[in-house]
C-alpha positions in Angstrom: 13.7 -21.1 35.4 10.7 -19.2 34.3 12.9 -16.8 32.2 14.5 -19.7 30.4 11.2 -21.3 29.6 9.8 -18.0 28.3 12.9 -17.5 26.1 12.5 -21.0 24.8 8.8 -20.5 23.9 9.6 -17.1 22.3 12.4 -18.6 20.2 10.2 -21.6 19.2 7.4 -19.2 18.1 9.9 -17.1 16.1 11.3 -20.2 14.4 7.8 -21.4 13.5 7.0 -18.0 12.1 10.1 -17.9 10.0 9.7 -21.4 8.7 6.0 -21.0 8.0 5.0 -22.0 4.5 3.4 -19.7 2.0 0.6 -21.1 -0.1 2.9 -21.2 -3.1 0.3 -22.9 -5.2 -2.1 -20.1 -4.6 0.5 -17.5 -5.5 1.5 -19.3 -8.7 -2.2 -19.8 -9.7 -2.9 -16.1 -9.2 0.2 -15.2 -11.1 -0.9 -17.4 -14.0 -4.3 -15.8 -14.0 -2.9 -12.3 -14.1 -0.5 -13.3 -16.9 -3.4 -14.7 -18.9 -6.0 -12.1 -18.3 -3.8 -9.0 -18.2 -1.6 -9.4 -21.3 -0.2 -6.5 -23.3 -3.1 -4.8 -25.1 -5.8 -5.5 -22.5 -8.3 -2.7 -22.3 -8.7 -0.5 -19.1 -12.3 -1.8 -18.5 -11.0 -5.4 -18.6 -8.1 -4.6 -16.2 -10.7 -3.2 -13.6 -12.9 -6.3 -14.1 -10.0 -8.7 -13.5 -8.7 -6.9 -10.5 -12.2 -6.9 -9.0 -12.9 -10.5 -9.8 -9.6 -11.5 -8.1 -10.4 -9.3 -5.1 -7.5 -6.9 -5.5 -7.6 -3.5 -3.8 -6.4 -1.1 -6.4 -6.3 2.5 -7.5 -5.7 4.1 -10.9 -3.5 7.1 -11.2 -4.9 8.7 -14.3 -2.1 11.3 -14.5 0.4 8.6 -15.3 -2.0 5.9 -16.5 -0.9 3.4 -13.9 -2.8 0.9 -11.7 -1.4 0.0 -8.3 -3.0 -3.1 -6.9 -2.6 -5.4 -3.8 -4.0 -8.9 -3.6 -5.8 -10.6 -0.8 -3.5 -12.1 1.8 -1.8 -15.5 1.0 -0.2 -15.9 4.4 -1.2 -14.1 7.5 0.8 -15.1 10.5 2.0 -13.8 13.8 4.7 -11.5 12.4 4.1 -11.2 8.6 1.5 -10.9 6.0 2.2 -11.9 2.4 0.4 -10.4 -0.6 1.0 -10.0 -4.4 1.6 -6.4 -5.5 0.9 -5.3 -9.1 1.9 -2.2 -11.0 0.1 -2.1 -14.3 1.2 0.5 -16.9 -1.2 1.6 -19.6 -0.3 3.2 -22.9 -1.8 6.3 -24.4 -4.8 4.3 -25.7 -5.5 3.0 -22.1 -4.4 -0.5 -22.9 -1.9 -2.6 -20.9 1.7 -1.8 -21.8 3.4 -3.6 -18.9 2.6 -5.6 -15.8 5.0 -5.9 -12.9 4.3 -8.3 -10.0 6.1 -8.8 -6.7 5.5 -10.7 -3.6 5.3 -8.3 -0.7 5.8 -9.2 3.0 4.7 -6.7 5.7 4.9 -6.9 9.4 4.5 -4.9 12.6 
């Protein structure tokens, strides 16, 4: 009896985890902010300022003029964490050439 109860509890917890809702409004809002503030032609200093203002962890690979950035967590639950990942490519004048954004899920 105890085994069935534990299996039921575990299954329910897993279902709740998988059905958990992302704060889609927050993701969309951040994506709009990034699109507006990091358009093509944005200078390197402004890119750093925007990433810091939006609380991204980032690094700049100067050898290939590329920023790699990870947003704060949108959803942090029992099994997964959801964040926004950015790859920002700069041109030879250190201005934004392209921005790629992806939602990233990580887990144990």
